[in-house]
C-alpha positions as CSV (number, residue, x, y, z in Angstrom):
1,M,174.7,168.8,124.3
2,E,172.3,171.7,123.4
3,K,169.3,171.2,121.2
4,D,170.6,174.0,119.0
5,Y,173.0,171.4,117.5
6,A,170.3,168.7,116.9
7,D,170.6,169.2,113.1
8,D,174.4,169.8,113.1
9,I,175.8,166.9,115.2
10,E,178.3,164.9,113.1
11,I,179.8,161.7,114.4
12,L,183.1,160.4,113.1
13,M,183.4,156.6,113.1
14,V,186.8,155.2,112.3
15,D,187.4,151.5,111.2
16,S,191.1,150.7,111.7
17,S,190.6,147.2,110.3
18,K,189.3,148.6,106.9
19,L,186.6,145.9,107.0
20,L,183.6,148.2,106.9
21,V,182.3,149.9,103.8
22,K,179.3,152.3,103.6
23,E,176.7,149.5,104.2
24,G,178.7,148.2,107.2
25,F,178.8,151.6,108.9
26,I,175.0,151.9,108.3
27,N,174.4,148.5,109.9
28,V,176.4,149.4,113.0
29,C,174.6,152.7,113.4
30,Q,171.0,151.7,112.7
31,Q,170.5,150.2,116.2
32,Y,170.9,153.6,117.7
33,G,168.6,155.5,115.4
34,S,167.7,156.5,111.8
35,I,170.5,158.0,109.7
36,K,170.1,161.3,108.0
37,K,173.4,161.5,106.1
38,I,176.6,159.5,105.8
39,T,179.8,160.2,104.0
40,L,182.6,157.6,103.6
41,H,186.3,158.3,103.2
42,K,188.8,155.5,102.5
43,R,192.4,156.2,103.6
44,N,195.5,154.0,103.4
45,D,195.4,153.0,107.1
46,E,191.7,153.3,107.9
47,N,188.1,153.9,106.7
48,Q,186.3,156.9,108.0
49,A,182.5,157.6,108.0
50,F,181.0,161.0,108.9
51,I,177.4,160.4,110.2
52,Q,174.5,162.6,111.0
53,F,171.4,161.1,112.7
54,E,167.8,162.3,112.4
55,H,167.7,163.0,116.1
56,N,170.2,164.2,118.7
57,D,169.3,161.4,121.1
58,A,170.7,158.7,118.7
59,A,174.1,160.4,118.5
60,L,174.2,160.7,122.3
61,K,173.3,157.0,122.7
62,L,176.0,156.0,120.3
63,L,178.6,158.1,122.1
64,N,177.5,156.7,125.5
65,E,177.7,153.1,124.3
66,K,180.7,153.3,122.1
67,L,182.8,151.2,124.5
68,D,180.6,148.2,123.6
69,L,181.7,148.4,120.0
70,P,184.6,146.2,118.7
71,P,188.1,147.5,119.5
72,F,188.9,148.3,115.9
73,I,186.0,150.8,115.7
74,N,186.6,154.3,117.3
75,V,183.7,156.8,117.7
76,S,184.1,160.5,118.4
77,I,182.5,163.8,117.5
78,S,183.8,165.3,114.2
79,R,186.1,168.3,114.3
80,R,183.4,170.6,112.8
81,T,181.0,169.8,115.6
82,Q,183.8,169.9,118.2
83,K,184.6,173.5,117.4
84,K,180.9,174.6,117.8
85,M,180.7,172.6,121.1
86,E,183.9,174.3,122.4
87,S,182.5,177.7,121.7
88,L,179.3,176.8,123.5
89,A,181.1,175.1,126.4
90,F,183.3,178.1,126.9
91,K,180.3,180.5,127.1
92,K,178.5,178.1,129.4
93,E,181.5,177.8,131.7
94,N,181.7,181.6,132.1
95,E,178.0,181.7,133.0
96,D,177.5,178.6,135.2
97,V,181.0,177.5,136.5
98,E,182.8,179.5,139.1
99,I,186.5,178.5,139.5
100,N,188.2,179.7,142.7
101,N,192.0,179.8,143.5
102,A,193.3,178.0,146.5
103,D,195.7,180.0,148.7
104,E,198.9,178.1,148.2
105,N,198.2,175.2,146.0
106,L,197.2,174.8,142.3
107,G,194.0,172.8,142.8
108,T,190.6,174.0,141.7
109,F,187.0,173.1,142.2
110,I,183.8,173.7,140.3
111,E,180.7,175.2,141.9
112,E,177.6,174.8,139.6
113,N,174.2,176.3,140.1
114,G,171.9,173.4,141.1
115,T,172.9,169.7,140.8
116,N,176.1,168.6,139.0
117,K,175.4,166.2,136.1
118,T,178.3,164.2,134.8
119,T,177.3,162.7,131.5
120,F,179.3,161.8,128.3
121,G,179.7,164.9,126.1
122,T,179.7,167.5,128.9
123,S,183.4,167.6,129.4
124,I,185.0,171.0,129.2
125,Y,188.3,171.7,127.5
126,I,190.5,174.8,128.0
127,G,193.4,175.7,125.8
128,P,194.4,176.2,122.1
129,N,193.1,173.8,119.5
130,V,196.2,171.6,119.2
131,S,196.6,167.9,119.0
132,G,199.3,165.3,119.2
133,R,198.9,164.5,115.5
134,S,199.5,168.1,114.5
135,L,202.6,168.4,116.8
136,I,204.0,165.2,115.5
137,E,203.6,166.4,111.9
138,E,205.1,169.8,112.9
139,S,208.1,168.0,114.4
140,K,208.6,165.9,111.3
141,Q,208.4,169.0,109.1
142,S,210.9,170.8,111.3
143,K,213.2,167.8,111.1
144,M,212.9,167.7,107.3
145,N,213.7,171.5,107.1
146,K,216.8,171.0,109.2
147,K,217.9,168.2,106.9
148,I,217.9,170.6,104.0
149,I,221.6,171.3,103.8
150,H,222.8,173.8,101.1
151,Y,225.9,171.8,100.4
152,N,226.5,168.1,101.2
153,L,228.2,165.0,100.0
154,E,225.0,163.0,100.0
155,N,226.9,160.1,101.6
156,D,224.1,158.8,103.9
157,D,222.8,156.5,101.1
158,L,226.3,155.2,100.3
159,F,227.3,153.9,103.7
160,G,225.8,151.0,105.6
161,K,226.1,148.1,103.1
162,P,228.4,145.2,104.0
163,L,230.6,143.7,101.3
164,S,229.6,140.4,99.7
165,T,233.3,139.5,99.3
166,K,236.3,139.8,101.6
167,W,237.5,143.3,102.1
168,E,240.7,144.2,100.3
169,K,242.9,147.2,100.6
170,I,242.1,149.7,97.8
171,K,244.2,152.4,96.2
172,E,243.1,155.9,95.6
173,P,241.1,155.8,92.3
174,E,242.2,157.1,89.0
175,F,239.3,157.8,86.6
176,E,240.6,158.5,83.1
177,L,237.5,160.1,81.8
178,N,237.5,162.6,84.6
179,Y,241.1,163.6,83.9
180,L,240.7,164.2,80.1
181,D,240.7,167.8,79.1
182,F,237.4,169.3,78.2
183,Y,238.5,172.9,77.7
184,Y,238.1,172.7,73.9
185,R,234.4,172.6,74.3
186,F,234.5,176.1,75.6
187,E,237.1,177.5,73.1
188,N,234.7,178.5,70.3
189,C,231.7,179.3,72.5
190,S,230.6,182.6,74.1
191,G,228.2,181.2,76.7
192,G,225.4,178.8,77.5
193,E,223.6,177.3,80.5
194,I,225.2,175.5,83.5
195,K,223.4,173.1,85.8
196,I,224.1,172.8,89.5
197,E,224.3,169.1,90.3
198,K,225.5,169.0,94.0
199,K,226.6,171.8,96.4
200,L,229.8,170.8,98.2
201,S,230.7,173.9,100.2
202,P,230.0,177.7,100.4
203,N,232.3,178.2,97.3
204,L,232.2,174.8,95.5
205,F,229.7,172.7,93.6
206,T,229.6,170.1,90.9
207,G,227.8,170.8,87.7
208,L,227.6,170.3,83.9
209,T,226.6,172.4,80.9
210,T,223.2,171.5,79.6
211,F,223.7,173.4,76.3
212,F,226.0,175.9,74.6
213,N,224.6,178.9,72.7
214,D,226.3,177.7,69.6
215,G,223.7,174.9,69.3
216,D,225.6,172.1,71.1
217,N,222.9,170.4,73.3
218,I,224.6,168.3,75.9
219,Q,221.4,166.7,77.2
220,E,220.8,165.2,73.7
221,K,224.3,163.8,73.7
222,L,223.7,162.2,77.2
223,K,220.5,160.6,75.8
224,I,222.4,159.1,72.9
225,I,225.0,157.6,75.3
226,S,222.1,156.2,77.4
227,N,220.5,154.6,74.4
228,D,223.8,153.0,73.3
229,I,224.4,151.6,76.8
230,E,220.9,150.2,77.0
231,C,221.5,148.1,73.9
232,S,224.7,146.5,75.4
233,D,225.1,143.4,77.5
234,L,224.3,143.2,81.2
235,L,227.1,142.7,83.7
236,D,227.1,140.3,86.7
237,I,227.7,142.3,89.9
238,N,229.9,139.5,91.2
239,N,232.3,140.0,88.3
240,L,232.7,143.8,88.8
241,K,236.1,145.1,89.9
242,Y,237.0,148.3,91.7
243,G,237.7,151.1,89.2
244,M,236.0,149.4,86.2
245,L,234.4,151.7,83.6
246,V,230.8,150.7,83.0
247,G,227.4,151.9,82.0
248,A,225.0,152.4,85.0
249,F,221.3,153.2,85.3
250,D,220.5,156.4,87.3
251,S,216.9,156.4,88.6
252,A,217.1,160.2,89.2
253,T,217.5,160.9,85.5
254,N,216.0,157.7,84.2
255,L,219.0,157.3,81.9
256,Y,222.1,155.2,81.7
257,G,225.4,157.0,82.1
258,R,229.2,156.4,82.1
259,G,230.7,155.7,85.5
260,Y,233.4,154.0,87.5
261,V,232.8,151.2,90.1
262,T,233.8,152.5,93.5
263,L,232.3,149.9,95.9
264,V,230.6,146.5,95.4
265,A,228.2,146.5,98.3
266,G,226.1,143.4,98.8
267,N,223.8,143.1,95.8
268,S,224.3,146.7,94.6
269,V,227.2,148.9,93.4
270,N,228.3,152.4,94.0
271,I,229.1,154.1,90.7
272,A,230.8,157.5,90.2
273,M,228.8,159.0,87.3
274,S,231.4,160.9,85.3
275,D,228.9,162.9,83.3
276,Y,226.8,164.1,86.2
277,G,229.3,164.7,89.0
278,R,227.8,162.5,91.7
279,V,227.9,159.0,93.0
280,I,224.9,156.7,92.9
281,N,224.0,153.2,94.2
282,T,222.4,151.0,91.6
283,T,221.9,147.3,90.5
284,K,221.6,147.9,86.7
285,I,225.1,147.7,85.3
286,R,225.9,147.2,81.5
287,V,228.9,147.1,79.3
288,L,230.0,150.6,78.1
289,P,230.4,150.7,74.3
290,N,234.0,151.3,73.3
291,K,233.2,154.5,71.3
292,H,232.2,156.2,74.6
293,T,235.4,155.3,76.5
294,K,237.6,158.1,75.2
295,S,235.6,161.3,75.2
296,P,236.1,163.6,78.3
297,A,233.5,163.6,81.1
298,Y,230.8,166.3,80.9
299,S,230.8,167.1,84.7
300,F,233.2,169.4,86.5
301,K,233.7,171.2,89.7
302,V,232.9,174.9,89.9
303,Y,234.9,177.1,92.3
304,T,234.2,180.7,93.4
305,K,236.3,182.9,95.6
306,G,233.3,184.1,97.6
307,D,230.6,182.4,99.6
308,Y,228.0,182.5,96.8
309,V,227.0,178.8,96.6
310,P,224.5,178.7,99.5
311,Q,222.6,181.7,98.0
312,L,222.1,179.9,94.6
313,K,218.5,178.8,94.7
314,K,217.9,177.8,91.1
315,T,219.1,174.6,89.5
316,S,220.4,176.2,86.3
317,Y,222.1,179.5,85.4
318,A,223.2,181.2,82.2
319,F,226.9,181.9,81.8
320,K,229.3,183.8,79.7
321,V,232.8,182.5,78.8
322,R,235.5,184.8,80.3
323,S,238.7,183.0,79.3
324,V,239.8,179.5,78.1
325,C,243.2,177.9,78.2
326,N,244.8,174.5,78.9
327,E,245.3,175.4,82.6
328,R,242.0,176.9,83.5
329,I,238.5,177.9,82.3
330,V,236.9,181.0,83.7
331,L,233.2,181.7,83.4
332,I,230.8,184.5,84.5
333,M,227.6,183.1,86.0
334,L,224.5,185.3,85.8
335,D,222.4,185.3,89.0
336,E,219.7,187.9,88.3
337,N,221.6,191.2,88.6
338,T,224.7,189.6,90.0
339,E,227.7,188.4,88.0
340,I,229.7,185.6,89.7
341,K,233.2,184.8,88.5
342,V,233.8,181.0,88.7
343,Q,236.6,178.7,87.6
344,L,236.1,175.1,86.3
345,K,238.1,172.2,87.7
346,K,238.0,168.5,86.8
347,W,235.7,166.5,89.1
348,Q,237.3,163.7,91.1
349,P,234.9,162.0,93.6
350,T,236.2,161.8,97.2
351,I,236.1,158.6,99.3
352,E,233.2,160.2,101.2
353,E,231.2,160.3,98.0
354,C,232.3,156.9,96.8
355,G,231.3,155.2,100.1
356,V,233.1,153.0,102.7
357,S,232.5,149.3,103.1
358,Y,231.5,147.5,106.3
359,I,233.1,144.4,107.8
360,D,231.0,141.6,106.6
361,F,229.8,138.7,108.8
362,K,228.3,135.3,108.0
363,S,225.3,133.5,109.6
364,N,226.3,131.5,112.7
365,S,229.4,133.7,113.2
366,S,230.3,135.3,116.6
367,V,229.4,138.9,117.3
368,E,229.2,141.3,120.2
369,L,226.3,143.6,121.1
370,L,227.4,147.3,121.2
371,K,224.1,149.2,121.7
372,L,220.4,148.6,121.6
373,K,218.2,151.7,121.5
374,D,214.9,150.0,121.0
375,M,213.5,146.7,119.8
376,N,213.9,147.6,116.2
377,S,217.6,148.4,115.9
378,V,220.8,146.9,117.4
379,F,224.5,147.7,116.7
380,I,226.7,144.6,116.5
381,R,230.4,144.0,115.7
382,S,232.1,140.8,114.4
383,K,234.0,138.8,117.1
384,E,235.6,136.5,114.6
385,K,239.3,136.2,115.2
386,H,240.5,137.3,111.8
387,H,238.2,140.3,111.8
388,F,239.2,141.4,115.3
389,E,242.9,141.1,114.5
390,F,242.4,143.3,111.5
391,L,240.3,145.8,113.4
392,F,242.8,146.2,116.2
393,S,245.6,146.6,113.7
394,S,243.7,149.3,111.8
395,W,242.7,151.2,115.0
396,N,246.3,151.2,116.3
397,N,247.7,152.4,112.9
398,L,245.1,155.2,112.9
399,A,246.0,156.3,116.4
400,A,249.7,156.2,115.7
401,Y,249.2,158.3,112.6
402,C,247.1,160.9,114.4
403,Y,249.6,161.1,117.3
404,K,252.7,161.4,115.1
405,N,251.6,163.0,111.8
406,S,248.5,164.9,112.6
407,Q,247.7,167.9,110.3
408,P,245.0,170.0,111.8
409,L,242.3,171.3,109.4
410,N,243.0,174.9,108.3
411,R,239.5,175.2,107.0
412,E,235.9,174.4,107.9
413,P,235.1,170.7,107.2
414,L,232.5,169.6,104.6
415,Y,229.3,167.8,105.6
416,G,230.0,164.1,105.5
417,E,233.8,164.5,105.5
418,I,235.8,161.8,107.4
419,V,238.2,163.3,109.9
420,G,240.4,162.1,112.8
421,F,240.1,163.5,116.4
422,K,240.9,162.7,120.0
423,S,237.7,161.3,121.5
424,T,236.6,162.2,125.0
425,L,234.3,159.1,125.1
426,T,237.0,156.5,124.4
427,N,240.0,158.6,125.4
428,N,241.7,157.5,122.1
429,Y,242.2,158.8,118.6
430,A,239.2,157.9,116.4
431,R,237.7,158.8,113.0
432,G,234.2,160.1,112.3
433,R,232.0,161.7,109.7
434,I,230.7,165.3,110.0
435,H,227.0,165.1,110.9
436,K,225.8,168.5,112.0
437,F,227.0,172.1,112.4
438,F,226.1,173.8,115.7
439,G,227.9,177.1,115.1
440,D,231.1,178.6,116.7
441,K,233.2,175.9,115.0
442,I,231.4,173.1,116.9
443,Y,230.3,170.0,114.8
444,S,228.5,166.8,115.7
445,V,230.6,163.9,114.5
446,K,229.5,160.3,114.0
447,H,232.1,157.7,115.0
448,M,232.9,155.3,112.2
449,D,234.1,152.5,114.4
450,D,231.6,152.8,117.4
451,P,227.9,153.7,117.6
452,F,228.7,157.1,119.2
453,K,228.1,160.8,118.4
454,E,230.4,163.4,119.8
455,N,230.7,167.2,119.5
456,I,234.1,168.3,118.2
457,N,235.7,171.7,117.6
458,S,237.0,172.0,114.0
459,S,240.4,173.1,115.4
460,E,240.8,169.7,117.0
461,M,240.1,167.8,113.8
462,I,242.9,166.0,112.0
463,E,243.2,165.7,108.2
464,L,243.3,162.0,107.2
465,P,244.9,160.5,104.1
466,F,242.9,158.2,101.8
467,E,244.2,154.9,103.4
468,Y,242.7,155.7,106.8
469,K,239.4,157.1,105.4
470,S,238.9,153.9,103.3
471,M,239.3,151.5,106.2
472,P,236.0,149.5,106.5
473,V,233.5,150.5,109.2
474,S,233.7,147.8,111.9
475,F,230.0,147.8,113.2
476,L,226.7,147.2,111.6
477,K,223.2,148.4,112.5
478,V,220.6,145.6,112.0
479,G,217.1,144.8,113.0
480,L,215.9,142.0,115.3
481,K,213.4,139.4,114.1
482,N,210.0,139.3,115.7
483,A,210.7,142.5,117.6
484,L,208.0,144.6,119.3
485,P,208.0,148.3,118.5
486,Y,208.4,149.3,122.1
487,P,211.2,150.9,124.0
488,I,213.6,148.9,126.2
489,Q,212.6,149.5,129.8
490,F,212.5,147.9,133.2
491,E,214.0,144.4,133.3
492,A,215.0,144.6,129.6
493,K,217.4,147.5,130.3
494,Y,219.3,145.4,132.9
495,L,219.5,142.4,130.5
496,V,220.9,144.6,127.7
497,E,223.5,146.2,130.1
498,H,224.7,142.7,131.1
499,T,224.7,141.4,127.5
500,I,226.9,144.2,126.1
501,G,230.3,142.7,125.5
502,V,229.1,139.1,125.9
503,R,229.8,136.8,122.9
504,L,226.7,136.2,120.8
505,S,226.0,134.3,117.6
506,V,224.1,135.9,114.7
507,H,221.6,134.0,112.5
508,F,219.9,135.1,109.3
509,D,219.0,133.9,105.9
510,E,222.0,134.2,103.7
511,A,220.0,133.1,100.6
512,K,218.3,136.6,100.7
513,A,220.3,139.5,99.5
514,E,219.1,141.7,102.4
515,G,218.9,138.9,104.9
516,W,221.6,140.4,107.1
517,K,219.3,143.4,107.9
518,C,217.0,141.3,110.1
519,V,218.8,138.8,112.4
520,D,218.4,136.5,115.4
521,L,220.9,136.8,118.2
522,N,221.7,133.9,120.5
523,I,223.5,134.2,123.9
524,T,226.3,131.6,123.3
525,L,226.9,130.8,127.0
526,V,223.3,129.8,127.8
527,K,222.1,129.1,124.3
528,E,219.1,131.4,124.7
529,N,217.6,133.5,122.0
530,L,218.1,137.2,122.9
531,N,215.1,138.2,120.7
532,S,212.7,136.0,122.6
533,I,214.0,137.1,126.0
534,L,213.6,140.8,125.1
535,Y,210.2,140.1,123.6
536,S,208.9,138.6,126.9
537,L,210.4,141.5,128.9
538,V,209.2,144.3,126.8
539,E,205.7,143.1,125.8
540,P,203.1,145.3,127.7
541,L,200.9,143.5,130.2
542,W,197.7,144.4,128.3
543,L,198.9,142.2,125.5
544,K,199.6,139.2,127.7
545,D,196.9,136.6,128.1
546,D,197.9,135.6,131.6
547,S,198.3,139.1,132.9
548,A,196.5,139.6,136.3
549,E,194.9,142.9,137.0
550,D,195.8,144.6,140.2
551,N,192.5,145.5,141.9
552,N,194.1,147.1,144.9
553,I,192.7,150.6,144.6
554,S,195.0,152.0,147.2
555,K,197.8,151.8,144.7
556,F,197.7,154.3,141.9
557,I,200.3,156.1,139.8
558,K,201.3,159.6,141.0
559,Y,203.1,162.4,139.3
560,M,206.4,161.5,141.0
561,D,206.3,158.1,139.4
562,L,206.6,159.7,135.9
563,S,209.8,160.1,134.1
564,R,210.5,163.9,134.3
565,I,213.0,166.4,132.8
566,E,213.7,168.7,135.7
567,L,214.4,172.3,134.7
568,V,217.6,173.7,136.4
569,E,217.3,176.8,138.6
570,K,218.8,179.9,137.0
571,S,218.8,178.3,133.6
572,V,217.3,179.9,130.5
573,V,215.0,177.6,128.5
574,N,212.9,178.0,125.3
575,M,209.3,176.8,125.8
576,K,205.9,177.2,124.1
577,F,203.3,179.2,126.1
578,V,200.2,176.9,125.9
579,V,197.5,178.5,128.1
580,F,197.0,180.6,131.3
581,H,194.6,179.3,133.9
582,D,194.0,180.0,137.6
583,G,197.2,182.1,137.9
584,V,199.4,179.4,136.3
585,F,201.2,179.5,132.9
586,Y,201.3,176.1,131.3
587,M,204.5,175.8,129.2
588,R,205.4,172.9,126.9
589,D,208.9,172.1,125.6
590,K,209.7,171.7,121.9
591,C,210.5,168.0,122.0
592,F,206.9,166.9,122.3
593,G,206.3,165.9,118.6
594,K,209.8,164.3,118.2
595,S,209.3,161.9,121.1
596,F,205.5,161.5,121.4
597,S,205.0,159.3,118.3
598,L,205.9,155.9,119.9
599,L,204.0,156.8,123.1
600,S,201.0,157.7,121.1
601,D,201.0,154.4,119.3
602,M,201.1,152.5,122.6
603,I,198.3,154.6,124.1
604,K,196.1,154.0,121.0
605,E,196.7,150.2,121.3
606,Y,195.9,150.2,125.0
607,C,192.7,152.4,124.6
608,S,191.4,150.1,121.8
609,L,190.6,147.7,124.6
610,S,187.0,147.8,126.0
611,L,187.7,149.4,129.4
612,N,185.1,150.7,131.8
613,P,184.7,154.4,132.8
614,Y,187.2,155.4,135.5
615,L,187.1,157.7,138.5
616,P,190.7,158.9,139.3
617,H,192.2,160.0,142.6
618,T,193.5,163.5,143.1
619,D,197.2,163.7,141.9
620,E,196.8,160.5,140.0
621,V,198.3,160.1,136.5
622,C,195.8,158.6,134.1
623,L,194.6,158.8,130.5
624,G,192.2,161.5,129.3
625,Q,190.4,161.8,125.9
626,F,190.6,165.3,124.4
627,P,188.5,167.0,121.6
628,D,190.7,165.6,118.8
629,G,189.6,162.1,119.8
630,M,193.1,161.1,121.0
631,W,194.0,160.0,124.5
632,Y,196.8,161.7,126.5
633,R,198.5,161.3,129.8
634,V,196.9,163.7,132.3
635,I,197.2,164.5,136.0
636,C,194.0,164.7,138.0
637,D,194.3,168.0,139.8
638,Q,190.9,167.6,141.6
639,M,188.2,165.0,141.9
640,K,185.0,165.3,143.8
641,P,182.1,162.9,143.8
642,G,179.4,163.8,141.3
643,E,181.6,166.4,139.6
644,L,183.8,166.6,136.5
645,A,187.4,165.8,137.2
646,K,189.8,168.7,136.6
647,V,192.9,167.4,134.8
648,H,195.8,168.8,132.8
649,S,197.9,167.1,130.1
650,V,201.5,166.4,131.0
651,D,202.4,166.3,127.3
652,L,200.2,168.9,125.6
653,G,199.6,171.4,128.4
654,N,195.8,171.7,127.9
655,I,193.4,171.8,130.8
656,A,190.1,169.9,130.9
657,Y,187.1,169.0,133.1
658,L,186.4,165.4,132.1
659,S,183.6,162.9,132.5
660,S,184.6,159.5,133.8
661,R,183.9,158.1,130.3
662,N,186.8,160.2,129.1
663,I,189.2,158.8,131.6
664,K,191.1,155.5,131.8
665,P,193.8,154.2,134.2
666,L,197.4,154.6,133.1
667,P,199.3,151.3,132.6
668,A,202.9,151.2,134.1
669,E,204.4,150.6,130.6
670,L,203.6,154.3,129.7
671,L,205.7,155.7,132.5
672,F,208.9,155.5,130.6
673,H,208.2,158.7,128.6
674,P,209.3,162.0,130.1
675,T,206.8,164.8,130.8
676,H,206.8,167.8,128.5
677,V,204.8,170.4,130.4
678,A,205.9,172.8,133.2
679,L,203.5,174.8,135.4
680,C,205.0,178.3,135.9
681,I,204.2,181.3,138.1
682,L,205.6,184.7,137.4
683,D,208.2,186.0,139.9
684,N,206.8,189.5,140.0
685,S,203.9,191.5,141.4
686,I,202.1,192.0,138.0
687,Q,198.4,191.9,138.6
688,I,196.5,189.7,136.1
689,T,193.1,191.1,135.4
690,E,190.3,189.8,133.2
691,K,191.4,192.2,130.5
692,S,195.0,190.8,130.6
693,I,193.7,187.2,130.5
694,A,191.8,188.0,127.3
695,L,195.0,189.5,125.9
696,L,197.0,186.4,126.9
697,E,194.6,184.2,124.9
698,K,195.8,185.9,121.7
699,Y,199.3,184.6,122.4
700,E,198.5,181.0,123.2
701,N,200.7,178.4,121.5
702,T,203.6,181.0,121.1
703,D,207.3,180.4,121.6
704,C,209.0,182.3,124.4
705,E,212.1,182.3,126.6
706,L,212.0,181.7,130.4
707,T,214.5,182.1,133.2
708,I,213.9,179.4,135.9
709,V,214.1,181.3,139.3
710,K,213.1,178.5,141.6
711,S,211.6,175.0,141.6
712,L,208.4,174.7,143.7
713,G,207.9,171.5,145.5
714,G,209.6,169.2,143.0
715,K,206.4,168.6,141.0
716,N,207.3,170.5,137.8
717,H,206.1,173.8,139.3
718,Y,208.4,176.7,138.8
719,L,208.8,180.3,139.7
720,V,210.0,182.1,136.4
721,N,210.8,185.3,134.7
722,C,209.5,185.7,131.2
723,P,210.1,189.0,129.4
724,F,207.7,188.1,126.6
725,I,204.7,187.5,128.9
726,E,205.6,190.4,131.3
727,E,205.7,192.8,128.4
728,I,202.2,191.7,127.3
729,L,200.8,192.2,130.8
730,Q,202.4,195.6,131.4
């Protein structure tokens, strides 16, 4: 650390236990030197203190001895100081550090003028200023953006609740309010405002008029209905019947509204809200006053002949009345300078909107394990005789219908729609819900009777009648009690594979309304608790009191021990160009943020232990601390006594020369996660000069497309063609 920063060094101290306040941070720091300035920030998950000492030596002393602090206290240099240090380190590297290329390998070494000094704070980092946290947030935001569907049935919140009573066959619903004519409302009106409630397809949405320009305010009428319902008697959920007209509270509008019971699900109810054109799940149900049982519903479906619906960005639009008669109502919607001709139709909720029940099970009943992805979620199905007989009968009837009376779709399916198809996974006819659209008529479909997803062409989908759509879903997704948030790996994987299909018994607290969501599973044959077995198999060694450390230094984790995603030769892949260094392009795939979150939590837990500085071996996989204060899995590309170790991150792609205080050994439990970075060399004769290197720096952290020409040595090194980079260099 240079003296130039003596007045600017800022230390970030994080207390994950939230025990320390300002005085506590001061007490911890006073033993290292006098404090010039301290600023405290309290967050939901931790307390942060930004600290400046009177002298630079005090800050260095704290950083050198931070491993002696309690594990819940983390100390690092603040981001403001890090940026200044990176700038200085980069200049110093160009002046004092000469990096030479080896002839046929990717190793490097550092030649410094004079004696090498490896002290904390002298580590050198190369690459864009990115971190795991930012990439995780970027991945979450990308996932949220992909979830924004212009038209959907919003059915994800309506499935997944087991019935509290025995499932009974239901008929297609008939909602009287929704069938009453409302055309007279438009007869003596020239226009008004129409509100989009829910987009269903490119040419269909549900909506309601908020007001007419003759002074009729629909919103005020809905508030009057809500006030009248709120003064009526509460209804017991156990006494509700399918198709009953009730008053229900909608948290989205903060009002009561008129609606029909479509599904009694546990301690809540699905209600088709007649005046709003959507289905909700609620617990607040009241008697609907008789005076509100005869007037027509205020909601309707709006149909256009063109694909206008996805382009409608606002929630409300003005309209003019084109024509009104008993058969149809035609309006002109005004979208800026565009006039859209639409037709109103009566709204009748589909079975997808109403929701489909699940086969219920009781505590101590028999179940089978279908799938276990991690310690937090497990898919199970009832093995009770009366349930299984019913399920097999339902599946056989569905298969027979699809085989004999199939009617292929002559349209594109809606998001969430239930369709039949011939499964390539089970080699039988099945039913599923439309989950995602991939283009070219290919859709991702979630099975409704197995925990599978499958890609199906819309031309292979079969239109299903109500009776097959409304059959209850046969499996449940539940949590395991006392489960660790770690992936199933090593011995646990073998246990799960042998347990699938074995008869288990399920135990939970039936007194709690949501007790079924967190269960104990017992292996009936040996009377062992599956949760406990998995707990002991998955728990990392660093959390076990009786774990013995392996002091055999001849054994260390190498790159080939990591889980890797090999790139296929001659394939075209989309990657992110991270950094160019020593003739090598470090490329990262786009799955980093999506899959790094769990690994990051485990690394943070492991690194909270007070471990000694570590000297890695060449080609060893270990943990390295980067400027953002986080630890990442790195490969030691070169290690020489008395010098900084050259490493690169297998998940981020950044390069660093690290002090031993910034390195820790990698535990075997962190091998499960695949690597995200490929080291690439261009398959051409383009000469890369200092000028072109400076040009490449401007494009760090940029998406590009690669063609994999050849794999080099099986260690994630590849010969590639990349038009994006080649164009920059030429």
